[in-house]
LODREN-31949 format. One record per residue: residue number from 1; x, y, z of N, C-alpha, C, CB in turn. Coordinates in steps of 0.02 Angstrom, whole numbers. Glycine has a CB too. Layout:
<recs>
REC|num|n.xx|n.yy|n.zz|ca.xx|ca.yy|ca.zz|c.xx|c.yy|c.zz|cb.xx|cb.yy|cb.zz
REC|NUM|X|Y|Z|X|Y|Z|X|Y|Z|X|Y|Z
...
</recs>
This chain:
<recs>
REC|num|n.xx|n.yy|n.zz|ca.xx|ca.yy|ca.zz|c.xx|c.yy|c.zz|cb.xx|cb.yy|cb.zz
REC|1|41|-60|-1|-1|0|0|44|65|0|-48|-1|63
REC|2|13|117|-25|47|182|-24|8|225|27|50|215|-98
REC|3|43|242|81|11|273|139|43|343|152|18|226|203
REC|4|0|393|159|23|460|174|17|475|249|-16|511|134
REC|5|64|510|276|65|530|345|59|609|345|132|502|382
REC|6|6|633|374|-9|707|374|-10|732|443|-77|723|339
REC|7|44|760|466|49|788|533|32|863|535|118|777|560
REC|8|13|886|593|-2|956|600|-42|970|663|-38|980|539
REC|9|-51|1031|679|-89|1049|741|-163|1037|730|-77|1124|762
REC|10|-188|1049|668|-259|1044|652|-300|1078|704|-281|972|644
REC|11|-287|1144|711|-312|1182|768|-348|1247|744|-253|1199|816
REC|12|-404|1241|708|-440|1179|691|-422|1154|622|-515|1191|696
REC|13|-447|1094|606|-439|1070|537|-484|1112|493|-456|995|530
REC|14|-458|1134|436|-498|1175|390|-500|1144|320|-470|1247|387
REC|15|-539|1178|278|-550|1150|211|-485|1144|170|-599|1192|173
REC|16|-436|1188|187|-373|1183|152|-335|1119|167|-331|1241|170
REC|17|-337|1097|230|-307|1032|248|-338|975|209|-314|1018|324
REC|18|-404|976|206|-439|920|172|-424|922|95|-516|925|185
REC|19|-425|982|68|-410|989|-4|-339|965|-19|-417|1062|-27
REC|20|-290|984|20|-221|962|13|-215|886|16|-177|992|67
REC|21|-251|858|65|-248|784|70|-279|749|11|-281|760|133
REC|22|-338|775|-10|-375|746|-67|-331|751|-131|-443|783|-78
REC|23|-301|809|-140|-260|821|-199|-198|776|-200|-238|893|-202
REC|24|-167|769|-143|-107|726|-138|-124|653|-149|-73|733|-69
REC|25|-179|632|-120|-200|562|-128|-209|546|-201|-265|547|-89
REC|26|-244|591|-235|-258|582|-306|-196|582|-349|-305|635|-330
REC|27|-156|633|-339|-96|645|-384|-42|592|-372|-66|716|-371
REC|28|-36|568|-309|16|517|-295|-10|447|-295|49|531|-228
REC|29|-75|438|-301|-104|372|-303|-100|339|-235|-68|330|-355
REC|30|-111|376|-181|-106|347|-114|-170|308|-97|-93|402|-61
REC|31|-161|254|-59|-219|214|-36|-253|244|21|-200|146|-19
REC|32|-215|275|66|-246|310|122|-197|361|151|-269|259|177
REC|33|-226|408|189|-188|459|224|-207|459|298|-201|528|192
REC|34|-157|458|339|-167|459|412|-153|529|439|-122|406|446
REC|35|-203|560|467|-195|629|499|-169|617|570|-265|671|501
REC|36|-116|653|589|-83|645|653|-79|712|687|-13|615|645
REC|37|-126|730|730|-124|794|764|-67|794|817|-194|809|799
REC|38|-30|850|818|29|853|862|10|875|932|82|902|834
REC|39|51|853|980|40|875|1049|79|940|1062|61|819|1098
REC|40|143|940|1047|185|999|1056|224|1008|991|232|992|1118
REC|41|205|1057|952|237|1066|888|307|1095|894|195|1110|846
REC|42|357|1069|856|423|1100|858|426|1164|819|474|1053|832
REC|43|373|1179|778|376|1236|736|328|1295|755|361|1213|668
REC|44|281|1282|800|232|1331|820|222|1333|895|166|1316|786
REC|45|198|1387|920|179|1390|990|117|1351|1000|169|1462|1014
REC|46|117|1311|1053|59|1269|1067|13|1301|1118|82|1201|1093
REC|47|26|1363|1135|-13|1399|1186|-86|1408|1166|18|1466|1201
REC|48|-100|1412|1100|-168|1424|1076|-204|1357|1060|-165|1470|1012
REC|49|-171|1302|1073|-204|1237|1058|-264|1225|1101|-154|1179|1066
REC|50|-317|1201|1071|-369|1171|1111|-348|1099|1125|-439|1174|1075
REC|51|-384|1065|1168|-361|996|1189|-356|950|1129|-410|965|1242
REC|52|-316|899|1137|-311|846|1087|-377|814|1074|-261|795|1108
REC|53|-417|807|1125|-484|774|1118|-527|816|1070|-520|766|1188
REC|54|-528|882|1080|-567|926|1036|-543|921|964|-563|997|1061
REC|55|-476|923|955|-448|921|889|-462|854|854|-374|934|892
REC|56|-459|801|890|-476|734|865|-550|735|843|-463|678|921
REC|57|-593|762|885|-665|762|870|-679|803|807|-705|792|931
REC|58|-644|862|799|-654|901|740|-629|865|677|-621|967|747
REC|59|-573|830|683|-548|787|630|-599|736|608|-485|753|651
REC|60|-629|703|657|-680|651|643|-738|680|604|-707|619|709
REC|61|-758|740|625|-814|775|591|-797|793|519|-834|839|630
REC|62|-739|823|512|-719|850|444|-704|794|396|-656|895|450
REC|63|-681|735|420|-662|680|376|-714|626|372|-597|651|399
REC|64|-773|638|403|-826|590|402|-847|570|332|-885|617|439
REC|65|-854|503|323|-876|479|257|-821|466|208|-924|527|228
REC|66|-760|483|229|-701|472|185|-659|415|214|-658|537|178
REC|67|-674|355|194|-644|295|225|-569|287|208|-681|232|203
REC|68|-544|329|162|-473|326|144|-432|374|189|-463|342|69
REC|69|-466|409|232|-432|452|282|-439|419|351|-464|527|282
REC|70|-384|416|389|-385|391|455|-355|445|503|-346|324|460
REC|71|-367|436|567|-340|481|619|-302|440|669|-398|521|655
REC|72|-241|465|687|-202|433|739|-189|480|795|-138|407|711
REC|73|-196|455|857|-181|499|916|-109|485|940|-233|487|975
REC|74|-66|456|901|1|436|922|38|492|956|40|413|862
REC|75|43|552|925|81|606|954|48|635|1017|91|659|903
REC|76|-16|628|1022|-50|655|1082|-38|613|1143|-125|659|1071
REC|77|-11|553|1137|-1|509|1192|62|525|1232|1|439|1167
REC|78|107|568|1203|171|578|1235|179|651|1255|229|555|1188
REC|79|207|663|1317|223|729|1342|293|748|1317|220|730|1419
REC|80|296|760|1252|360|780|1222|347|818|1158|404|718|1208
REC|81|400|850|1134|393|886|1070|378|833|1016|460|928|1053
REC|82|330|850|972|308|801|922|353|803|859|234|814|902
REC|83|416|780|870|462|778|813|439|726|763|534|763|837
REC|84|443|742|701|419|695|647|455|630|645|425|726|580
REC|85|519|629|665|557|567|663|525|514|706|628|578|685
REC|86|497|530|766|464|481|808|402|452|774|445|513|875
REC|87|363|497|741|303|476|709|319|432|648|261|537|688
REC|88|368|453|610|387|412|550|411|343|571|443|447|508
REC|89|451|340|623|476|275|648|419|231|671|527|285|705
REC|90|369|264|707|312|226|730|271|193|672|268|272|770
REC|91|259|231|620|222|204|565|263|157|520|193|260|525
REC|92|328|167|520|372|119|484|369|51|519|446|146|482
REC|93|365|51|587|359|-13|624|292|-45|608|366|-3|701
REC|94|239|-6|604|172|-34|589|166|-59|517|118|19|602
REC|95|196|-22|471|192|-39|399|260|-50|371|158|16|359
REC|96|293|-104|390|362|-114|370|373|-125|294|389|-173|407
REC|97|321|-147|259|331|-163|188|291|-116|142|311|-236|174
REC|98|262|-63|169|223|-18|130|264|45|110|160|1|168
REC|99|240|79|60|271|143|41|242|198|83|262|158|-34
REC|100|283|234|119|259|288|164|280|354|135|287|279|236
REC|101|233|403|138|243|469|114|227|520|169|201|481|52
REC|102|274|564|182|263|615|233|241|679|196|328|628|276
REC|103|180|702|211|152|760|178|175|823|214|75|756|176
REC|104|207|869|179|229|932|209|214|989|160|304|930|226
REC|105|203|1047|187|189|1107|146|255|1140|123|146|1158|185
REC|106|248|1182|73|307|1214|45|345|1258|96|285|1256|-15
REC|107|309|1291|142|343|1331|191|387|1288|239|291|1371|232
REC|108|360|1230|259|401|1185|302|459|1155|264|358|1129|332
REC|109|447|1139|200|500|1106|162|561|1150|154|473|1086|93
REC|110|551|1215|148|608|1258|136|656|1261|195|583|1327|120
REC|111|636|1240|256|679|1235|312|687|1162|335|653|1278|368
REC|112|672|1114|292|670|1045|311|738|1020|335|646|1004|254
REC|113|792|1046|309|858|1022|328|877|1049|396|910|1043|276
REC|114|832|1087|429|843|1107|498|801|1066|546|828|1181|507
REC|115|761|1021|519|719|977|560|763|929|599|669|939|517
REC|116|738|909|656|771|859|698|775|792|661|733|851|765
REC|117|835|766|649|848|702|618|818|699|546|819|646|662
REC|118|826|752|509|793|755|443|821|702|397|801|824|410
REC|119|885|683|401|913|632|359|881|565|375|988|630|367
REC|120|869|550|436|837|489|458|765|484|432|838|485|534
REC|121|731|541|435|663|545|407|663|525|332|634|617|416
REC|122|708|556|296|710|544|223|731|473|206|759|593|188
REC|123|767|439|251|784|370|240|725|322|248|838|350|286
REC|124|672|347|281|615|302|299|552|315|257|598|310|374
REC|125|547|376|229|486|394|191|505|435|130|435|434|236
REC|126|457|441|85|462|490|31|429|554|52|429|464|-33
REC|127|463|610|39|432|674|56|384|694|2|485|729|67
REC|128|323|706|20|271|732|-28|260|803|-13|204|692|-24
REC|129|294|847|-48|293|919|-37|239|953|-79|362|950|-53
REC|130|196|990|-46|141|1022|-81|158|1096|-92|75|1014|-41
REC|131|158|1115|-154|167|1185|-171|101|1220|-162|194|1193|-244
REC|132|102|1269|-115|38|1301|-97|36|1375|-114|25|1292|-25
REC|133|90|1399|-143|90|1473|-160|108|1479|-233|141|1515|-114
REC|134|77|1525|-266|93|1539|-335|164|1563|-339|45|1590|-365
REC|135|202|1533|-385|270|1557|-398|325|1527|-352|271|1631|-392
REC|136|305|1478|-311|357|1450|-267|388|1386|-294|329|1436|-198
REC|137|367|1365|-355|389|1301|-382|465|1301|-395|352|1287|-447
REC|138|494|1357|-419|565|1359|-433|604|1347|-369|584|1426|-464
REC|139|587|1381|-317|622|1375|-253|615|1306|-224|596|1426|-203
REC|140|557|1274|-232|549|1206|-205|590|1157|-246|475|1185|-206
REC|141|594|1165|-310|633|1119|-351|708|1126|-338|619|1130|-426
REC|142|729|1189|-323|799|1202|-305|815|1169|-238|814|1279|-300
REC|143|770|1176|-189|781|1145|-125|783|1068|-131|726|1167|-76
REC|144|735|1042|-172|733|970|-181|798|944|-211|673|951|-226
REC|145|829|981|-257|891|959|-288|948|957|-235|909|1005|-347
REC|146|943|1000|-184|995|1000|-131|986|940|-85|991|1066|-89
REC|147|924|916|-74|909|866|-26|901|796|-52|850|885|8
REC|148|892|789|-119|873|724|-148|928|671|-138|858|733|-223
REC|149|990|691|-122|1039|640|-107|1025|601|-43|1106|671|-102
REC|150|981|629|-1|964|593|62|901|549|55|954|644|118
REC|151|864|556|0|804|516|-7|762|544|-64|763|516|60
REC|152|700|517|-68|656|534|-122|608|591|-105|617|473|-143
REC|153|600|636|-153|557|694|-144|512|701|-204|598|758|-133
REC|154|446|709|-191|397|724|-243|366|790|-231|344|670|-248
REC|155|363|834|-280|331|899|-271|262|896|-304|376|958|-302
REC|156|211|910|-265|143|905|-287|111|974|-287|103|858|-242
REC|157|83|991|-343|52|1059|-352|-21|1058|-334|61|1083|-425
REC|158|-43|1108|-294|-113|1116|-280|-128|1190|-272|-133|1078|-217
REC|159|-191|1209|-277|-210|1280|-272|-200|1302|-199|-283|1292|-295
REC|160|-181|1366|-190|-170|1390|-120|-235|1401|-83|-131|1456|-120
REC|161|-232|1393|-18|-289|1406|27|-279|1476|58|-294|1349|84
REC|162|-331|1517|57|-320|1589|76|-302|1602|149|-382|1627|61
REC|163|-320|1555|195|-309|1572|266|-276|1511|301|-379|1592|300
REC|164|-237|1529|352|-208|1477|396|-254|1467|456|-136|1498|420
REC|165|-239|1413|494|-278|1400|553|-278|1458|602|-254|1339|587
REC|166|-219|1490|611|-212|1546|659|-256|1605|635|-135|1570|665
REC|167|-260|1618|571|-302|1671|545|-377|1655|555|-287|1683|471
REC|168|-393|1590|547|-462|1571|558|-481|1578|631|-473|1500|534
REC|169|-435|1560|676|-448|1568|748|-463|1641|764|-387|1543|791
REC|170|-426|1686|734|-436|1759|746|-507|1779|722|-382|1802|708
REC|171|-529|1751|666|-595|1766|641|-649|1740|690|-605|1735|570
REC|172|-635|1680|717|-684|1651|765|-688|1697|827|-662|1576|786
REC|173|-631|1721|851|-628|1764|909|-670|1828|899|-555|1781|926
REC|174|-669|1851|835|-706|1912|818|-779|1897|798|-671|1949|760
REC|175|-798|1831|806|-865|1809|791|-883|1820|717|-916|1845|837
REC|176|-832|1811|674|-845|1818|602|-866|1750|573|-781|1846|563
REC|177|-900|1751|519|-924|1690|486|-866|1653|453|-978|1706|433
REC|178|-858|1588|472|-802|1548|446|-825|1487|408|-758|1527|501
REC|179|-889|1488|387|-916|1429|355|-884|1416|285|-992|1438|347
REC|180|-854|1466|256|-820|1454|191|-750|1427|200|-817|1520|149
REC|181|-726|1424|261|-658|1397|274|-660|1331|312|-617|1449|315
REC|182|-715|1317|346|-722|1259|389|-782|1220|370|-727|1279|462
REC|183|-780|1154|380|-838|1111|374|-893|1139|419|-820|1037|394
REC|184|-956|1142|394|-1008|1175|434|-1021|1142|499|-1071|1177|396
REC|185|-1010|1072|502|-1018|1039|566|-961|1050|614|-1027|967|555
REC|186|-903|1064|586|-846|1087|630|-863|1154|660|-779|1093|588
REC|187|-891|1200|620|-913|1265|646|-961|1255|704|-947|1307|590
REC|188|-1010|1210|696|-1058|1195|749|-1024|1170|811|-1108|1144|726
REC|189|-975|1126|802|-940|1096|858|-901|1152|895|-892|1039|834
REC|190|-867|1195|859|-829|1248|890|-876|1294|929|-790|1289|838
REC|191|-933|1311|899|-982|1355|935|-1010|1324|996|-1039|1374|891
REC|192|-1030|1259|990|-1062|1228|1047|-1014|1214|1104|-1094|1164|1026
REC|193|-949|1210|1090|-899|1199|1143|-859|1261|1162|-850|1146|1122
REC|194|-881|1318|1133|-851|1383|1150|-775|1384|1140|-867|1402|1222
REC|195|-752|1354|1084|-680|1350|1069|-654|1414|1038|-665|1290|1023
REC|196|-591|1429|1052|-552|1485|1024|-581|1554|1043|-549|1478|948
REC|197|-618|1557|1098|-643|1619|1122|-602|1650|1177|-711|1611|1144
</recs>
């Protein structure tokens, strides 16, 4: 099988996350993608995180009916920084004979050689890099040529999403309508649980 690993805070999961996953699955011919919400991100402040339970629940709502998407609470189980190497090693143990792809965005890829144990990560999975900004393809291909001696990299093109999770949280705080950015049932869940206020 060809399995994608999609890590992130998903705080909250938005339509851009789902579109990226759908696009990557289609373009790379993946059999499934596993969403892995982080506990303590090495790249972002976790002070604005809602609980892992809430983020898992929102993932379940947003991904409902898509049996090729799964959710793992692996990173939420540990009181440590959610370095990708731990997650990659975990899934490599579970799927020793399958093709694993680590989904990362273009912004993260440009600093990938600063990630903890990045060479080890590349020895275990194929990097599936999603180009999310118009005009960034040249820089991504240049970076890929620098790193490809450590492992396999695929650059996948998709249309950019206008807002990040942090910008969506700001809109929620201002009580602005976010139904065009979030699954309508995720919006209901956020409202009923008074999240991000």
